[in-house]
N, C-alpha and C positions, 0 to 999 in steps of 0.2 A: 526233306527227310518223307514223307514216305506216309500217311495218316491215314487206315481204314476205320472201318466202320466203328468198329470195336476200337478203333483210337492205338491200336495197338502199334508196337514199334517194331522195323523190317530197315535190317542195313539194304540202303540205297550207295552204288557208288557215288562219291566225294557228295551229297547233298547233304550225309551225316559227318564229311570229313572238313569241314573248312577251319579247322582250329587257327588253324595260318592267319585268316585274314583275322584272325581278335591278334595273334599277333603282331599283323604291318599296321594294322588301323591303328597300335598304344605306341608306334615308334613316334610317331605322327606328333607326340606330347602333352606333354598337361590338361584337359576343359579347361577352361578359362581363362587359359594364361595366350592372349594373343602374342605372334611371334615364337612360338615354344609351336602349336599345332603348325597341323599347314589347314592353309581355308579350306580348299574344295571336301577336308575330310568333315569340315564341322557343320558342314549342308548335310551330307551323309550318314553324319555318325549314327542315324536315329535305324538309318535303314537298311547299314549294312551289317552280315549274321552272323557278327563277329564271336557272337554267344551262346549264337543257338543254337544252347544242349539244350534238346526239352526232356525234363524227367518228371517222371506216373510214376505212381505204388507198385512199383513189385517188382521193379526196372533196373534196379541195380544194375551199378559195376561194380565190383573189387577192385580195380586195377586202377590200378597209380597210369598217365598217359606223357609224357613227356616231349619237348617239345625244341630244334633249337633249329632257330634260322640268320637270315642275314636280308637285310632289303636294301633298297636303295630307291632314294624317292626324288622328283625333279618338279618343283614346284616354284611360290612368289617367296624370299627371305620373311617376309613377314606380309599378315592379311592390308593390302593393296596398293604391298607390293609394285614400283616396274621390276625389278630386277630382280631376275631364277634366280638357285641356285640347285647344288645338288645335299642331300644327305643322306649318309650311309649308317645302316644303326643292327648291331649284334641283338639279339633278342631269345628270352628264352621264357617261355610258360607247361607248366604241372598243375592234373587240374584230376577230381575225384571225383566222383559221384555228382557231377553238375560243376562241384566246386573247382576255384584255379585265381594264385596266383603267377600273374604277371612282370621281370623286370623286361627295360629295356632302359638302351640309351642312344642320342642323334648327333650324329658332329657332321656339324653342316659344312659342305667345303668350299664352301664361297663362304666364309663366314670371316672378317680380314685377322679374329684372334680363336676363332676356329672355336669356339667354344662347346661343350656336347653339354647335355641334359638326360635328364633319369628319371626314371618314372617306376612305381613299384603300384602294384591293384589290383588286388582282391575282388571276385566276384562269384554271384553263392548262384544258382541255378535258375533256370526260368521254370518258374514250376506250371504246369498243364490240366486248365480246366476250362475241356471242352477245345473250342474254336481260339479261349481269351491263351496268353501268358504270362509272367512276370516273375520280375525279380532284381535282386539286390547286390548293388556292390560300394566297391569304395577306395579307392587311387588315391595314392601322397601328393599334388599341387606341388615341385619344390620353388615355384614362382619363377622371378628373373630378376639377375643382374644388367646392369645397363652403365654402362661407359659412355665416353663424351659422344664420341660414333652416334649412339643411338639415342642420345639425349638431342640429339639435332634433330634425328628424324622425324623426334615425337613421342619415338615411344619411352613406356614407365617402369620407372622397377614397382615389382608385385613382394608380395613378401610371402613364402612358403604356406599351404594348408593343407586340410584335407577334403574331398570333391567328395559326395557320396551321388550315389547315381540309383534310379527307380525305373527298370529298364520293364517296357507293358509293345506285347504284341498280339495280333489278331489273322486271323489263318480267311483269308476272304475266302480264300480257294486253295490246292494243295499246290498251288507257283506263285501265288498272290497274296504279300501277307502286309500292312498297316502294321505301321511298329511305334514309340514311340517315349521316349528318354526323358527326364529331367534330370539336371542335373544342376546340384548347389555345394556352397562350403561352405560347409556345417561348422568350422572352427570359429567364419565371419569375420575375418583377416581379407580378404575378397571382398567377399561380399555378394560377389557374383553369384545368378542362378540366370538357366537355360534352359529350351523345352524347345528341343529337337525332335520334328512330326516326316512320319518316309511314309509309300511305300514304294513295297524293292515285288521284283519277279527271279525265278530262277527257270532258265529250262536245260536241260541236262543235251549236251552236241555226245553221243554218244558215253559209253562207260567209264575215260578217266577223262573228259575233259563238261566242265557246265558254264554257262554264259548265266550273269549277268547286269541286270539291269535295276539303278537307285536314283528316287528323286526326292526333294524334303528341305523341309524348312527353318527357317529354326530361327525363337524369339530370343530375346535377353532384357532382362531389364535394366534399368539405368545404372549400376558398378558394374557388372559384365562390363557397356559401355562405353562409359570411361578407361577400365581399363585397358581397349580395347583401341580407343577411338577419340580420348579424351582428352584435351589439352589443358591442364593446370600450370598457374604461375610459372613452377619449376621448369615444366617442357617447353612451354612461352619465350621462358627467360635463354633457352640454350638453342630452342628450333628459332626464333625467328617467328613461330603461328601463331593464327588467333589461337587468345584462349577460344574453346569447344566441351561445351557441356551437352554431353549427346540425352538423350530421352532412350526409356525402351518404348523399345516396338520389333517388331520384326529385321533380322537382322542382315539374311541371306536367304538366297537358293540357291539349291545346286543337284548336282543332276553326274551319274555314277555311270561309267557297263567295265565290266572286269570279264576279266579268264579265268578259270583256274583248273590245271593241272591235278591228276595223280599217277603218273605214269606208273611207279610200284605202291607193295604196302606203306611204304615208310618215308616216297618223296612225295614231298607240294611243292607246289611253283603258283602263283599268281601275279598277272597284267592290270591292271585299273585308268585306266583315264579319266577325270572326272572336272568340273567347270565349275563355279560357281560368281554370283553374280550379288555385291554388297546393293544392301536398300535398305533407306532410310536414311535415317539421319547417322551410318556407320558408314554410310556413299558418299554421305554428303562431308567427314568428316576431314580437315586441312592434309590429314598424315597419309587420305588415300591418292596414290598416282591415277589409280588404275583400278574399273568396276570391276570388270569380267577374271577370273583369276582360273588356268586350267591348273592340270596336276594332271603328275606321269608317276606312274610308282611299279612297282617290280619288287617278286623275293622268292624267298626256295625256302621251306625248309625241311628236317629228317624231324619225323616221329617214331618213338616207338613204346611200352608198355608192359611194365613189370606189376 
């Protein structure tokens, strides 16, 4: 999206058409539920322009916008796992005047029981004040059910809950943005709280191709760390791993590079390569078998408006 001195909004190929990235990032799974989200998108969640629809007075678009897509993701089976797995996900999103609702489901082909995780999210627009933008969101986190195989790995069950999101962005230049999110369990069922912070840069490569590069870090509180990397009495008995009670702190650093293409007004595709390195108490967890985790995401969507 291009910003003039009077802060008017002009259509620019791709930079204002990144609805698909929001779809694809949603398919990674609920925030604060380790094992259900792609680790490489935990650290880069703050800097991806997934819901980056700026809204200013007098710029309301009365149309309803729809997108239906399919994504494939190749990433570790859980954060810290040596095993890699494929995830396939259909997704849908409806947006109106900056507000959106999205629904996604993920089936990991490498899982023995091919379990499926679904998520529904609501998001408001990014309200614009000079170079600063902010918005709110809410998503349903359906928690995590574990079987004996999961317990043997040290993973723990999590109750379903609601995750609140405060999104903030500051435009350093027309192509470089600082972004941050506050993610928290509003019902207190998991007690997790996270702050991803990062920086993003984008550059059009012609009228129908956009290059984006992101880097970020994620801080998590003690409950979020324990949900993802802690070993309690039950997990200790099932896995034989030592008891582990991680505290709050910096959880991971990550970076990603992506291409987004718009071959026609209705079709859009994205490819993104990411990498995350676990740090601190997360990296020292007994369930973590490797610290650096790659991820490859590819997908496409059809968009239309009414």
